[in-house]
C-alpha positions, -999 to 999 in steps of 0.1 A, spaced: -229 38 74 -217 74 69 -192 92 48 -168 114 68 -138 135 62 -116 104 58 -140 83 39 -168 59 47 -173 44 82 -198 25 102 -212 36 135 -231 19 163 -238 34 197 -210 59 193 -185 33 183 -169 39 148 -149 18 124 -135 27 90 -149 8 60 -119 -7 40 -112 11 7 -125 -9 -22 -155 -23 -3 -185 -21 -26 -217 -8 -9 -235 -41 -16 -207 -59 3 -213 -40 35 -237 -64 53 -247 -62 89 -223 -91 96 -194 -72 80 -203 -40 99 -204 -60 131 -170 -76 123 -154 -41 116 -168 -27 148 -155 -57 168 -119 -53 156 -95 -38 181 -92 -1 176 -65 23 186 -28 15 183 -3 -11 193 28 3 209 58 -16 194 86 1 214 111 30 211 133 38 182 169 36 197 182 63 173 154 90 178 139 80 212 104 82 196 77 57 204 68 35 173 32 23 170 12 2 146 -23 13 136 -51 2 113 -60 30 90 -83 36 61 -57 24 36 -47 -6 57 -23 -13 85 7 9 90 35 19 114 43 54 125 63 74 151 47 94 178 58 130 179 57 152 210 26 175 214 29 207 194 56 193 170 53 208 135 72 180 117 54 152 99 59 118 115 75 90 95 49 65 83 50 33 63 24 7 52 29 -29 63 41 -53 36 16 -78 23 33 -105 43 28 -86 76 -2 -80 99 -9 -59 129 -8 -89 153 26 -100 144 45 -69 133 76 -62 155 96 -31 164 124 -44 141 99 -48 112 86 -12 118 121 3 120 130 -14 87 98 -1 70 105 34 83 137 35 63 116 38 31 118 56 8 155 47 6 180 66 -15 203 43 -34 226 69 -50 227 87 -83 224 77 -120 230 103 -146 231 130 -120 197 122 -106 189 107 -72 176 71 -73 151 60 -46 134 28 -38 98 30 -26 67 10 -18 38 24 -38 1 18 -44 10 -7 -72 39 -23 -54 76 -18 -48 96 3 -74 128 23 -80 125 59 -92 149 82 -110 133 116 -118 100 109 -135 111 74 -146 103 43 -125 107 5 -127 88 -21 -107 107 -45 -84 98 -82 -83 93 -85 -46 88 -63 -15 120 -77 0 140 -62 -29 133 -27 -15 158 -34 13 185 -52 -8 185 -36 -43 217 -16 -51 222 14 -74 240 -9 -99 209 -32 -100 187 -1 -104 209 10 -133 203 -24 -150 166 -20 -145 165 15 -161 185 2 -190 157 -21 -199 125 -9 -216 94 -6 -195 73 -38 -194 40 -23 -181 19 8 -184 17 32 -213 53 27 -224 48 -10 -228 27 -5 -259 -6 -22 -256 -32 -35 -231 -25 -64 -208 -40 -97 -216 -72 -106 -196 -67 -124 -163 -95 -148 -172 -122 -152 -199 -157 -158 -184 -177 -166 -215 -201 -147 -237 -228 -122 -226 -261 -140 -235 -277 -107 -245 -249 -92 -267 -228 -122 -276 -197 -103 -266 -170 -119 -245 -169 -112 -208 -133 -110 -194 -117 -103 -161 -90 -76 -164 -67 -58 -140 -75 -22 -133 -57 -1 -108 -53 -24 -78 -83 -47 -81 -98 -69 -109 -130 -57 -125 -154 -72 -151 -159 -57 -185 
């Protein structure tokens, strides 16, 4: 295992594979390394975007599977890129799925003179107006939410984060620490549960 410019990776006989983000060092066993190296590498060509004529491909990257468009050699523009939804995987993603994902972030309109967009972020789907944002209930809502529905969301107080006023309840209580007698609980932190 080595750490490169784009994060940790495993290497065997010149063959490389990215180590998934969030994999703890003690979780990287020879069996997991072998599995990572045996996964298909490269990209899966999904087809051609009928509007732009660009080839759309699916890839597995450091932050998970995603779709992107291939630009001609020497192009200075940045290609459109979108992560796959949790319900999708590289084996079953279609060109239609990819073209739909590449519409994100999507502009819904304006509220109070500020543009409102819908995006898929690290913590899930959300609508954004200036520096204010509100979470959506499902990934599917990113494609169906309207500016009026976004207006209703922004009219409500935030239910999570600093503006919610207080820490979230533990996900699960695991019992007491035998040495200190303090409770051990499972809490949500960033995108994965950790133990306190």
